[in-house]
KELUM-692905 format. One record per residue (C-alpha): x, z negated, y negated. Coordinates in steps of 0.5 Angstrom, whole numbers, plus 500, padded with zeros to 3 digits. Layout:
BEGIN
x->X	z->Z	y->Y
...
END
This chain:
BEGIN
x->500	z->500	y->500
x->506	z->498	y->495
x->509	z->505	y->497
x->502	z->508	y->495
x->502	z->504	y->488
x->509	z->506	y->487
x->507	z->514	y->487
x->501	z->513	y->483
x->505	z->510	y->478
x->510	z->516	y->478
x->504	z->521	y->478
x->502	z->517	y->471
x->508	z->518	y->469
x->509	z->525	y->469
x->502	z->526	y->467
x->499	z->528	y->474
x->493	z->524	y->476
x->489	z->527	y->481
x->483	z->522	y->481
x->482	z->523	y->474
x->483	z->530	y->474
x->477	z->531	y->479
x->473	z->526	y->474
x->474	z->530	y->468
x->473	z->536	y->471
x->466	z->534	y->474
x->465	z->532	y->466
x->466	z->539	y->464
x->459	z->542	y->464
x->456	z->536	y->460
x->461	z->536	y->455
x->460	z->544	y->454
x->452	z->543	y->454
x->453	z->538	y->448
x->458	z->543	y->445
x->453	z->549	y->444
x->447	z->544	y->442
x->451	z->541	y->436
x->453	z->548	y->434
x->446	z->550	y->435
x->444	z->545	y->430
x->450	z->546	y->425
x->447	z->553	y->424
x->441	z->550	y->422
x->443	z->544	y->418
x->446	z->545	y->410
x->451	z->539	y->412
x->458	z->542	y->410
x->462	z->541	y->417
x->466	z->546	y->420
x->469	z->546	y->427
x->476	z->545	y->428
x->480	z->544	y->434
x->477	z->542	y->440
x->478	z->535	y->442
x->475	z->533	y->449
x->474	z->526	y->451
x->471	z->526	y->457
x->471	z->519	y->460
x->468	z->514	y->454
x->461	z->514	y->456
x->462	z->511	y->463
x->466	z->505	y->459
x->464	z->499	y->456
x->464	z->497	y->449
x->471	z->494	y->450
x->475	z->489	y->453
x->474	z->481	y->452
x->478	z->479	y->458
x->485	z->480	y->461
x->492	z->477	y->459
x->493	z->480	y->452
x->486	z->479	y->450
x->486	z->471	y->451
x->493	z->470	y->450
x->493	z->473	y->443
x->487	z->469	y->440
x->488	z->463	y->444
x->495	z->462	y->441
x->494	z->464	y->434
x->488	z->459	y->434
x->493	z->454	y->436
x->497	z->456	y->430
x->492	z->456	y->425
x->490	z->449	y->427
x->497	z->446	y->427
x->499	z->450	y->420
x->507	z->450	y->421
x->512	z->450	y->415
x->515	z->457	y->419
x->513	z->461	y->425
x->517	z->466	y->428
x->515	z->470	y->434
x->520	z->473	y->439
x->517	z->480	y->443
x->510	z->479	y->443
x->506	z->485	y->441
x->506	z->487	y->434
x->499	z->490	y->434
x->496	z->484	y->437
x->498	z->477	y->437
x->503	z->478	y->431
x->497	z->482	y->427
x->492	z->476	y->429
x->497	z->471	y->425
x->498	z->475	y->420
x->492	z->475	y->417
x->492	z->468	y->416
x->499	z->466	y->415
x->506	z->469	y->414
x->510	z->471	y->421
x->517	z->473	y->422
x->517	z->478	y->428
x->524	z->478	y->432
x->525	z->484	y->437
x->530	z->488	y->440
x->527	z->495	y->437
x->527	z->496	y->430
x->520	z->496	y->426
x->518	z->498	y->419
x->512	z->494	y->416
x->509	z->494	y->410
x->505	z->489	y->411
x->506	z->483	y->406
x->505	z->478	y->412
x->510	z->481	y->417
x->517	z->480	y->416
x->522	z->483	y->422
x->528	z->482	y->424
x->532	z->487	y->430
x->536	z->482	y->434
x->537	z->481	y->442
x->535	z->474	y->444
x->540	z->475	y->450
x->546	z->475	y->445
x->549	z->469	y->442
x->544	z->467	y->437
x->546	z->468	y->429
x->548	z->461	y->426
x->542	z->462	y->421
x->537	z->462	y->427
x->539	z->456	y->430
x->534	z->450	y->429
x->531	z->455	y->423
x->524	z->453	y->425
x->518	z->448	y->427
x->514	z->454	y->431
x->516	z->459	y->435
x->512	z->464	y->440
x->514	z->468	y->445
x->508	z->472	y->449
x->509	z->476	y->455
x->516	z->478	y->453
x->521	z->473	y->457
x->519	z->477	y->463
x->522	z->483	y->460
x->529	z->480	y->458
x->535	z->484	y->461
x->531	z->489	y->465
x->533	z->495	y->460
x->526	z->497	y->459
x->526	z->497	y->451
x->533	z->498	y->451
x->536	z->492	y->452
x->542	z->491	y->456
x->542	z->490	y->464
x->542	z->482	y->465
x->539	z->479	y->471
x->539	z->472	y->468
x->537	z->475	y->462
x->530	z->471	y->462
x->535	z->465	y->462
x->539	z->466	y->456
x->533	z->468	y->452
x->530	z->461	y->454
x->536	z->458	y->452
x->536	z->461	y->445
x->529	z->460	y->444
x->530	z->453	y->445
x->536	z->453	y->440
x->532	z->456	y->435
x->527	z->450	y->434
x->528	z->444	y->431
x->528	z->438	y->435
x->520	z->437	y->436
x->518	z->444	y->434
x->513	z->447	y->438
x->514	z->453	y->443
x->508	z->458	y->445
x->510	z->461	y->451
x->507	z->466	y->456
x->509	z->470	y->462
x->506	z->473	y->468
x->505	z->468	y->474
x->504	z->469	y->481
x->505	z->465	y->488
x->510	z->471	y->490
x->516	z->471	y->485
x->519	z->478	y->484
x->522	z->483	y->480
x->518	z->489	y->479
x->523	z->494	y->476
x->523	z->496	y->471
x->517	z->493	y->468
x->518	z->486	y->469
x->519	z->479	y->472
x->513	z->475	y->475
x->515	z->468	y->476
x->512	z->462	y->480
x->510	z->456	y->476
x->515	z->451	y->480
x->520	z->456	y->478
x->518	z->456	y->471
x->518	z->448	y->471
x->525	z->447	y->473
x->527	z->452	y->468
x->523	z->449	y->462
x->525	z->442	y->464
x->532	z->440	y->461
x->530	z->443	y->454
x->522	z->442	y->453
x->516	z->438	y->455
x->510	z->441	y->457
x->504	z->439	y->452
x->498	z->444	y->455
x->498	z->449	y->460
x->493	z->455	y->461
x->493	z->461	y->465
x->489	z->467	y->465
x->487	z->469	y->473
x->487	z->475	y->477
x->480	z->475	y->474
x->482	z->476	y->468
x->478	z->470	y->465
x->482	z->464	y->461
x->482	z->457	y->464
x->484	z->453	y->458
x->488	z->447	y->458
x->489	z->445	y->466
x->493	z->440	y->469
x->500	z->442	y->470
x->501	z->435	y->475
x->497	z->438	y->481
x->498	z->442	y->487
x->494	z->448	y->485
x->499	z->449	y->479
x->505	z->448	y->485
x->502	z->453	y->488
x->501	z->458	y->482
x->494	z->458	y->483
x->494	z->462	y->489
x->495	z->468	y->483
x->497	z->475	y->485
x->499	z->477	y->477
x->496	z->472	y->472
x->499	z->470	y->466
x->501	z->462	y->465
x->501	z->460	y->457
x->505	z->454	y->456
x->505	z->449	y->449
x->512	z->446	y->449
x->515	z->441	y->445
x->523	z->442	y->444
x->527	z->436	y->446
x->533	z->434	y->442
x->540	z->438	y->445
END
């Protein structure tokens, strides 16, 4: 099954998706009928529109209005609400989605975004720095903030997906640098894929088990709250990390763990 999924992913990367092709071919008659109906109505109308290049969108009729679940939907809103409530003096983000979480926070306060890839932003509330958080941390970033986020990003460190250098322990170096950026007692919001089967799916991401993450974080951070998005895409807020279910990573195949952490003194 995993080999079949890999071939499907390769097909999507190459632009060839047989199932989508068959479905879209079946939708062409309805598209054609609709086009000619609108042309007939245009001839009888005085509204000043001409027909430009065809732009077929064939699958939207069968889709819902949008998606109100999943990793990014829940984590972005959930963590943005926490930052709003906690009103930190300064907030820095590392690697989270600019068109998701960073944009949410920028609606109510200034946010500084760090990514290994360059970005030009003219949004007044977003300041940007291009930097590799696996490298030696510049002095001006050491103990520089009381609030920090890294959402669905640490799992990519060192896999080369975004042009970063290969580093099998890149996530370890990233966690250490996140801690170094925080003032003692500062807060880190960290999310990442979780599963009861820890693995690397190269070169997309790592998927972590919760016992491994607990050990990885314990020297530098205290866990204040833990929440997760399950395999069903729904949020389970503020669950108890001191349970057997946590140690079994909630038997998830591909969930999203959301940690609220406090930095210990170095």
